[in-house]
N, C-alpha and C positions, 0 to 999 in steps of 0.2 A: 524473356530476359538480355538474351544475346544477339537477338535483332536490333533492338535499342544500340548494344554497344555498337556493333557494326555500322549502324547507322550513324554513329556520334565520330567513330573513328572516319568513315568517308569524309562527311560534313571539316572534321580539321584536317582531313588532307588537301581538304579543294579551297577552306579558306589559306591554308598553308602556300598551298600552290598560286592560288591568287593572287597573295601576297608579295610573294618571290617575284611574280610576273610585273607588277607594277614596279617594285624596287629595280629590276632589271633595265625597265624601260627606261625609269630615270636615271640609272646609271652609267646606260650604254653610252652617253656622252659627258665631257668634260668641258666646261667653259674656262678660257683662259681670258680674263681683264686686266687691264691695261690703262694707266695706276692699278694699283690694287685697291687704292685710296684716294681722296683728295683735300687737299689742303688751300681754304680761301685767307689769303693775306691781302692787305691793303691795298697791291698794286692787282690783282687777281681779275683779269679779263674776259674768263671763260677758257674751258681747255677741254680737248679732243679726249674722248674714251676708248678704247679699241677691244673687239670683243675678236675670239676665235674660238673654233674646236672642228670637229667632227663627227657626220651622222653616217647613216646608211643610205647607199644610193637611191633607193625608195622612199628615203624621207626628208621632208622639207621643217624648216623650222621660223617660228618668227619669234622674237624679244621684246618684252616690255622693261622700260623705266619705270617706277612708280615710286610716289610719295616724297616726304613723308605728309602725312594728314595735317588738315589745318581747318581751321575757321577763318572764312574770307567774309570780309563786310564789305560793301560797296553801296551807293547812292545809284537808285533807279530815277533818271530823268523825264521832267515830261514839259510840251511847250504850252507855257499861258501865255494866250495873246499873243506879242510877237518875241516873248522869252521863253529861255530853259531852265529849267527850274527842278531842283532835287525836289522828287516828292515820297517816294518811300527809301526805309534804309535796310537793306536786304543781307541775308548773315545763309550764308553755305557752310553746312560740316562735312565732314568727311571728303572732302574734295581732295586729293592729292595737291600736294605744291605742284609737282611734274609729273607728267605722263609724256612718255615717247614711245611708238609702236615703231618697231624696225622690219621690214616685210623682205621676201627676197626680193631680187630683179628681176624673176619668171615666176611667180606665184601662179603655180597650177592652180586651177578652180576657183582663182579668187574671186568670183562672184559669191559665191559660198562660205567666204571669210567670215560674212557678217554672224552668219549663223552660230560662230565661235564667240566662249564670254572673253573676246579683247577689243580693245578697239579704245579709240574717247567714248563712242556711244554707251560701252559699258560702265563706262565712271557713275554715269546716270544713276545708273539703281540703286546705288550705295549714298548719296545726297541725303541730305536732311536739308530743307529751304526753311527759312522763317523772315516774312511770317506767310503761311500758307495760303492766302485768297489771290495770290499774282498767279500770274500765268507760269507755271514751272517751267515748260517747254522752251519759252521767249527768252525766261530769264536765265535759264542754262545758256542756249547757241549765245547770248550776249556774251557769258562766263568766258564760253570756250573760245568765241572772236577776240575776246582781252587776252585771253593765257595764251592763244595763238600768234598773235600781236607781239610776247614779248617773249617768243619760242620756247615757252616752257609747256604747251601743249604740240603734239606734233606727230602726224600718221608717216612715217617717211619711208616710201616704195621704192626700192632697188638699195636701200641699205644694206642689205645680206646679199654679197658676194658670193658664188660655190669656184671653184677650180676643181680640175678634171680630176676623173674619178677613177679610184688605185684600190685593189684589193675588197671590193666591193663598198667600200666606204669614200665619203666625197667630204671638202675639207669647206670649210667658211668664215668667211671674215666681215666682220659690222662695225662701223663705227658710229657716233653720236655726239652731240656736244652739250657741254652743261656751260649757258650761258654767264655774263658777268651776274646777271641777277638772282644764283643760284642761291639758295638760304642753306643752311648746316642740317643735321640730323641724318638717319637714317632711310637710307634708301633700298629696292630690291629691285634685282635684274633678273626676270622672270624667261627661260628659255623655255618656250613650248613645241615638243616634237610633233607632227603633221605626219599622218600617213593615210594616203586618201581621203584629205580636206579632215581627219575624224585625229582628235586628241592623242597620243600615245605614251608620252611620260613629258613632265615637267621637272624642271630643274630650277631651285630660286637660290638667290646668290647676295646675301645682305652684302652693302655698298655703302661706307660710312663716308662722310662729308664735314668737315670740322673748320671752325676758324681757328686763326693761328694769329700771333703776335698783338698789335695794336687793336685791329679789329677785334680778336675776343676780347680784350680788357675791356673796348667801350663797351659791348655787347650784357656783358658780366655788371658794369657799370649800373646800364641802364635798368638789368631787372633786380640787382640787390643793393644796391648805392645809389639809391636815386638823388641825395643831396648832390653827393659827390659830382655825380655826370649833370645832375644842372649847373653847377658850377665849373664844369669843363667847358660845356654849351657855349654859356656866358663868355669864358673866356677865349674862345674861338672865333665867337662874333667881334669881340671888341678886338679883337689881334687882326682880324681879316677888315674890319673896318677903319683901324689905325693904318695897313697897309695900305688901303686903297687911297687913304689920304693923303699919305706921303705920295705915293704914284703921281696924284692927280696937282700935287702942289710943286713937283720935280717937273709935269709935264708947263705950267703956267708959267716959270721961269725962263723956256725956252722959245 
C-alpha cells in the first residue's frame, strides 16, 4: 500500500513539474501588438500591424495570423469546345479567411520548417471539400492561388527581425498587413518559440476586427432587415443612375 502511495506522489510531482515547465515556456515571452484591435470603416484601405517582444538568444520565433473560419464557395471552370464554362460548384469548409506566416530574416534549419504544424500547407488538413469526387489537391492549389492574389494567404520570409542580443535575450519585431478586403471577426495571432527547430512554447492572442459606422449598419441591414436593405440598394442604384444622367446631360451642352 505504501509503495502505491509513493508511486502516486511521484507521478503527481512529475505531472505538476511537466505542466509548470510548459507554462514557463509559454509565458517566457510576451507579445506587444499595435494596434491592439482593428476597426473597419467606409474608407478602410488596409493597415499594418506591428508585433514585438523578447526571447532567449538560442531561440527562434515564428508567428501565424489565422482566421476566422469561413465556408468558401466558388465555381470550377472547364473548357467546352472554344468556351470556358462553369462545370462544378465547390464548397470548402473550415478554411480560414486569412492566413499569414511570419518567418525570421535568418531561419536556422529552415529546410526542416516543413515538419512543423505551421504554414499554408498545414491548413489543408482541416478543410472539408464538397463534392468529394473532385481532385482535392488541385482544388486546394487553385484556392490558395486565389487567396494569395488577394494578399489573404502569405508566407513572409524575413518578416521577423532580430536586434542585438543583451542579457541572454534578443528582441524581435515583425509586421504584416490587413488588406482592404479584410473581413470582420475574431482572429488569432499565434507565436511559436523554436529551439533547434523543435517547438518549445506557444502564445495565442485573440485579435478583434470589427466594422464601424455606415459599413456596420449596412451589414446589419443585410443580415437582419432584408426589406430595408433591398430598398436601400434600389435607392443607391437610382441615385447613381440619376447622377450619371446629369453628368452626361451637362457634357452634351458643352
